[in-house]
N, C-alpha and C positions, 0 to 999 in steps of 0.2 A: 409570461411577458412577450409582447411582440418585437422583433428586430427594428421595427419602425423607430422606436425611441431612441435609438443609438445616434442617429443623426443629430439630434439636440445635445446628447451627452458629448459627443466627439466633435461636433461642430463641421461635420461633413456628412453627406448622404452615402448610401450603400451601393457601391457599383455592382458587387456581387456576393452571393453566399452559397458556398459549395460545401456539401456534406463529406465529411471524412470518414475513413475507415474506422472501425471499432464501434464505440457508442453501445455497447451492450446494456449499460446502466444509466446512460444519459445521451442526448443527441449532442453531436459535435460537428461544428460548422467552421469553415474558413471564410471570414468576412473581410472583403476588401472595400475599403472606403473610397469615395470618388478622388481623395487627394493622395491615393496610393497607399495609405496606411493599412496593414493587414493584422488581424488578431484572430485568435483562436476564441470561439463562443460556444459555450456549453449551456444546454437548457435541461433543467432537471429539478428534482425535489429538493435536493439537499446540496445545490451548489453555495449555499451560504455557509454551511459547514465547511466545505471544501475550501472557500476563500480564507476562513479562519485557520485552518490547518496550513495552508500555503504561507499565510503570514507568519505563523509560528516557525516554520522551516525556514523562511527568508530570516527572521531574527536570529536564528542559529548558523546563519551565513551558509545554508545548504543551497545547491544549485537549483532553483526552481523558477517558472516563468513568473513574470510580475504580474500581479492582478491589477487590471486596468479599470475595472468596473464591475460592481456586483449589485444586482437589485432584484428581489423577487426569485424568479426561477432562472434568471439569467446571469452568467458569470462570463466576463471578457478578460481574456488573458493574452500576454504578450505572445506574439508569433514566433516560433522558433524555426530557424532555418537547418534542417537536418543534413547530415552527411554519413557517409559509411563509419561504421565503428571502427577505431584505430586503436593501438595500444595507448596512445595519449588519451584518447578519449575515456577508455576504460579505467585508467589511472586516475583521471580526474573525476570519474564516478566514484571510485574507492576513497578518494581524499573528500569528496563532498559527503559521503555517507559517513564517513568518520567524524567530520564536523558535525553532522546532525546528531549522532549518537553521544558526542561530547556534551550536548545539551541535556541536562539532568533534571528531572522533575522531583517533586517531594514525595509522590506515592505513585502506584501503579494505576493505569487507567487515563481517563480523559475527562473533561469537564461535561461532555454531552455524549449520548449514545449515537451510533451511526448506523447504516444499513447498506447492504449490497442488493439493491432491488428489494425484493421481498424478504431477504433474510436479514433480521435485525442483529446488530452487532452491539452488544451491552458493553458499556466502558466503565461501570460503576467500580469505586475502589475495593479493594480486597485486603486483607491483614498481611498476606505474604504472597510471593509470586506463584508458587505452585497453586494455591487457592485462586488466584485470579486466573491462570490458565485453564484450570479445570472448570471453574463455575462460568467463565466468561467467553471461553473459546471452544471447549470440547462438548460439555455436557448440554448444552442448548440444542445439539444435533440429534441426540437420543431419539426424539419421536420421528426422525424421518429415515432412520436407519433400519435394515432388517435386524431381527432380534438378536442373532447371533453376534453380529458386528456391534450392536448396542451394548450387550454384555461385555465384550472386549474393551470397548472404549470405557465403560464404567471402571473395569478392572484397572485399566491405565490410569484413570482419574484418580483412583485410590492410591496408586503407587507413586504418584507425582512427587509428593515429599520426599521420597528417596531417590529421585530420578532428576529432579530439577533444583538448582540452589535455591535457597530459602528467600534471600534477599539480594539478588543482583541489582547493580546500579540501574535505577529507573531512567534508561536513555529515552530520548524523544525518538519514536520509531516513524518511518513511512507508513508501515502497515499493510502495505499490499504491493511490495517491490518486486515483481516479477519482471522478466527482461522486457516486456512490452510497456512497461511505465518507466522504462530509462531511454531517454532519447538523446542521441548523440550529434554533436555539431563537429566544426573543423578543430578537433583536439580537445574539445570539451564534452561535457554531459550534463543533462538535466533529469530531475526526477518530477514525475507528473502524477495526477490522480491519486493523492495520498488518502490514507484512512488512519490518520494519526492516533497514538496514544503513547504513555510511557510504559516501558517494559523492558525486558531483557534484549540487549542488542542483537544477539543471535537470532532472534524471530526474522529480521529483515535478511540475514544473511542466507538462512534456510529458505526462506521464499525466493530468493534470488536464484537459487540452486536447483529449484523444483522444476521449473520448466526451461532452464537453460544452464550454461556453464560459464561463469564469469573467468576471464583470462588471469594469467598471471600477474599481467599489468594492475589488474583490478586490485589483486591481493596485495600488490606492493603499494599501491596507494592508501588501502584501508589500514594496513599496519597489523600488528599483532593481535591474534585470537586467543580465547580463552582455552586452557586445556580441557579436554574431554568434550569438545564441541560435537564430534562426530556422533557419540553416543547420544546426544541430544536432538540432533538434526530432524530425524523422523517425527519426533513428537511435535516439533513446531511446524513440519510441514502438513502434518494431519489437518490442521486448522484450515488452510487454503484448499486442500482436497476435499474437504468436508464442504466448504463453500460452493465448490465447484459441482458437487454432487447435488447439493440442495438446488443450484440454479439450474443447471444443464443436464441432471438425470443420471441414468444408470450407466452411461459410458464412462463415469468416474467411479464407479463402486469398485472397480478393480484397483484403481490406485489406492482409494482408502483401505482396502483389505491388505494390499502389498505394504502400506506404511504401518498399519497395526501390527502385521508380522514384524516388521524392521524394529519396532519398539520392544519385541519379545512377549507380547501379551497374547 
């Protein structure tokens, strides 16, 4: 969809459209209208799914940008004024993530499948959580792994009933919460670029720790965690590592191997 149609939607012409950093999986622009309003505009194949996920997160009172408009391959979002991360911002992120996780589903998964670029993300329901994590998040990557790592991944999948809780609360997850998908404002924070589904809340926490280190203020905002989380962290971090290996190549093979070793397989 062309940006030209936005003038009719918002009642003002486009003054400028500037590409933003990132955009590995979709094009992102800062669009400023002639009346001074600004918005983030994404163009991609799955922005309709993203709009539905953001709506679900907003219903849970999680801090997300407002969806201003979505049609076809175009998604217009509230412009967020960023500021350096502060203790107050990290605490706000923890509190917002806790509100998200307090929103519970009836079962694991999501009403529709998703994808990170060419990598499908199946979200069909499963009978229990270890089965979901094995069949929907780990085993789909077997065809792209070297044989030795594929065998280790299969061994881990077989062991999941003893390694993961059978039926943790099906929390609403962001699903791709690395530090780059947390934006900080003046004493606040937002979550962007979701890949939502219902699952074990520790999935988001493990992802947040994979490429960064949440501060003490974040954990104060988030509150209590389940016992044994450290033993499960690598199992949950394997999924984003496998996604990166699939999308960006051999530079992430070492991360996958390291996490497999951390699981003990």
